[in-house]
C-alpha positions in Angstrom: 24.7 14.3 45.7 27.6 15.6 43.5 26.0 12.2 41.0 22.4 14.6 41.0 25.3 17.8 40.0 26.6 15.9 37.1 23.4 14.7 35.9 22.3 18.1 36.4 25.4 20.0 34.6 25.1 17.1 32.0 21.4 17.9 31.4 21.7 21.4 31.1 24.6 21.3 28.4 22.2 19.0 26.4 20.3 22.4 26.1 23.0 24.4 25.4 24.1 22.1 22.8 20.4 22.1 21.3 19.9 25.6 21.2 23.1 26.3 19.6 22.3 23.7 16.9 18.7 25.2 16.1 20.5 28.7 16.3 23.4 27.3 13.7 20.9 25.7 11.7 18.3 28.6 11.5 20.9 30.8 10.9 23.5 29.1 8.3 20.7 27.2 6.1 20.3 30.2 4.6 23.8 30.6 2.8 23.8 26.4 2.4 23.4 25.3 -1.5 21.2 22.1 -1.3 23.7 19.6 -2.8 21.7 16.3 -2.6 19.0 14.6 -2.6 18.6 10.9 -0.8 15.4 9.0 -0.9 14.0 7.2 1.9 11.5 4.1 1.0 9.8 1.3 3.3 12.0 -1.6 2.1 8.8 -3.7 3.4 6.1 -2.1 1.1 5.1 -4.4 -1.0 5.4 -1.5 -4.1 7.6 0.2 -4.7 9.0 3.1 -7.2 12.6 3.2 -7.4 14.9 5.5 -6.2 16.2 7.1 -9.3 13.0 8.0 -10.6 11.4 9.6 -7.3 14.7 11.3 -7.5 14.0 12.7 -11.1 10.1 13.3 -9.6 11.3 15.8 -6.7 13.3 17.2 -9.7 10.7 18.1 -11.8 8.8 19.5 -9.7 11.5 22.1 -8.7 14.2 22.0 -11.9 16.3 24.2 -9.7 16.3 22.4 -6.5 20.2 21.4 -6.6 20.7 25.6 -7.5 19.1 26.8 -3.6 20.0 27.2 -0.9 18.2 24.8 2.0 16.0 27.7 2.6 14.7 28.5 -0.4 13.9 24.6 -1.3 9.4 24.9 0.1 8.6 21.3 1.4 5.3 21.4 1.5 5.3 21.7 -1.8 7.8 19.4 -3.3 5.3 16.2 -0.8 2.0 17.6 -2.8 3.7 17.4 -6.0 5.2 14.0 -5.0 2.2 12.6 -3.6 -0.2 13.0 -6.9 1.4 10.4 -7.9 -1.0 7.5 -7.5 1.4 4.4 -5.9 2.4 7.2 -3.6 0.3 7.0 0.0 3.0 10.0 1.8 5.9 12.0 1.5 8.1 13.3 4.2 10.5 16.0 3.4 12.8 17.9 5.2 16.4 19.1 5.0 19.8 18.5 6.6 22.7 20.3 7.3 26.2 17.9 7.0 29.3 17.8 8.0 30.8 16.6 4.2 34.6 15.1 3.6 36.3 18.4 3.6 35.0 19.5 7.2 32.1 21.9 5.3 28.9 22.2 5.4 26.2 21.1 2.8 22.9 20.6 2.5 20.8 17.7 1.5 17.2 17.5 1.0 15.3 13.5 2.1 12.5 12.5 1.5 10.8 9.8 3.4 8.1 7.9 0.8 6.2 5.6 1.9 3.8 4.0 -0.6 -0.3 2.5 -0.8 -0.8 -1.1 0.1 -2.8 -2.8 -3.1 -5.2 -5.6 -2.0 -6.8 -6.6 -5.2 -6.4 -6.7 -8.4 -9.0 -6.1 -11.1 -8.2 -7.2 -14.7 -10.9 -6.6 -17.2 -11.3 -6.3 -21.4 -10.2 -2.1 -21.0 -7.8 -2.5 -19.1 -5.6 -3.8 -15.5 -5.5 -1.8 -11.9 -4.6 -1.9 -8.6 -6.8 -0.9 -5.3 -5.9 -0.5 -2.0 -8.1 0.1 1.2 -9.0 2.9 0.8 -10.8 2.1 -3.0 -7.6 4.6 -4.9 -6.5 3.5 -8.0 -2.7 2.1 -8.4 -1.2 1.7 -11.7 -0.3 -1.4 -12.8 4.1 -1.1 -13.2 6.1 -3.3 -14.3 8.7 -2.1 -11.7 7.2 -3.6 -9.0 4.7 -6.8 -8.6 2.4 -8.0 -5.7 0.9 -11.0 -4.4 -3.5 -9.8 -4.0 -6.6 -11.5 -4.8 -7.1 -11.3 -8.7 -10.9 -9.8 -10.1 -11.8 -10.7 -13.1 -15.0 -10.1 -15.5 -17.3 -7.4 -16.2 -16.1 -5.1 -13.3 -16.8 -1.4 -13.3 -14.2 0.3 -11.4 -17.6 2.1 -9.3 -18.9 -1.8 -8.5 -15.2 -2.8 -7.3 -14.7 -0.2 -5.0 -18.3 -0.4 -4.0 -18.7 -3.7 -4.1 -16.1 -5.9 -4.2 -13.4 -4.6 -2.1 -15.6 -4.5 1.2 -16.1 -7.4 0.8 -12.2 -8.4 -0.5 -10.8 -6.9 3.0 -13.3 -9.3 4.5 -11.5 -12.0 2.8 -8.0 -11.3 3.0 -9.2 -10.8 6.8 -10.2 -14.4 7.7 -7.1 -16.8 7.4 -9.4 -19.6 6.3 -10.7 -17.3 2.8 -7.1 -15.8 2.4 -5.5 -19.2 1.9 -8.3 -20.8 -0.1 -9.8 -18.4 -2.6 -7.5 -18.0 -5.5 -10.0 -15.9 -7.7 -13.0 -13.4 -7.7 -14.6 -13.3 -11.5 -17.7 -11.5 -12.0 -20.2 -12.6 -15.1 -22.1 -10.1 -16.8 -25.0 -10.2 -15.0 -23.2 -9.3 -11.7 -22.9 -12.4 -10.6 -19.5 -14.0 -8.6 -17.7 -16.7 -8.9 -15.0 -17.9 -6.7 -12.0 -19.9 -7.8 -10.8 -21.9 -4.8 -7.3 -22.8 -4.2 -8.1 -26.6 -3.0 -10.2 -28.6 -5.3 -11.4 -28.5 -9.1 -15.0 -27.1 -8.4 -16.2 -22.7 -8.7 -18.3 -21.8 -5.8 -21.3 -19.6 -7.3 -21.3 -16.5 -4.8 -23.8 -14.8 -6.7 -24.2 -11.5 -5.3 -21.9 -9.7 -3.6 -24.6 -8.9 -0.7 -25.0 -11.1 2.4 -21.5 -12.5 1.5 -20.4 -13.2 5.3 -23.6 -15.7 5.4 -22.9 -17.4 2.7 -19.5 -18.0 3.5 -20.6 -18.9 6.7 -22.7 -21.9 5.2 -20.2 -22.9 2.7 -17.7 -23.1 5.6 -20.5 -25.3 7.3 -20.1 -27.5 3.9 -16.4 -27.6 3.5 -16.4 -29.4 7.1 -19.7 -31.5 6.5 -18.6 -32.7 3.6 -16.0 -31.6 1.4 -13.6 -32.4 4.2 -14.3 -36.8 3.7 -12.8 -36.8 0.3 -15.1 -35.4 -1.9 -13.3 -32.2 -2.7 -13.2 -33.5 -6.3 -16.2 -34.8 -6.6 -18.3 -31.3 -7.7 -18.3 -29.1 -10.7 -20.1 -25.8 -9.0 -21.6 -25.0 -5.7 -24.0 -22.5 -5.3 -24.6 -20.7 -2.1 -27.4 -18.2 -4.8 -30.3 -19.2 -2.7 -31.0 -18.2 1.0 -29.3 -20.4 3.5 -28.8 -23.8 1.0 -26.2 -24.8 -0.5 -27.1 -27.0 -4.1 -23.5 -28.5 -5.5 -23.1 -30.2 -9.3 -22.2 -33.3 -9.6 -19.1 -34.0 -12.2 
């Protein structure tokens, strides 16, 4: 019985503390200046903008942010401005009141940033860029790099998003093909060539339609022919024709 009473008292004290803290935060934030900006990024993000640049972006969105009180800072506006960067998937800004070394309180703006995840890189004569799984274009930057499937050749952005992206996502989700395909090349007529990581041959996929069926046929060819020490005997293996494999020897 005594233990239950102590638990109840402890719970009530916690509730009172939380209410008091919220009341303090709501009242005091009107008078506490923002004196610091902290940026949190996920270290597991395959690409990331460095924290100094993110802080410059925040200050650019609100040039007087370090002279404002916490109550005067509009977190939603900052989130929207930071989110305009194509490499950023989302930004979450919130304000904290912390106790500094002198025993007084200061305001801190914390911004948590989540970056987009590239799934393919497109390299053409007119430029280079990444695409995420939603088809959003991400610019290439010297400040980050990532290991994704590369597509070259005659690739318009429309073709990359509408035709190639579903194919790339399928390849990345398939353990065998993700480990086997090293590069995708698009010919001027739209035919697709796949450059494997194992073997000296090139796979002529043809158009991207029915790619699942074509890759299944190629997988069987691997099992029945290439696996028998025939990896380097063929120059090109074509899947252009329905349910057929046409292999050209060296």
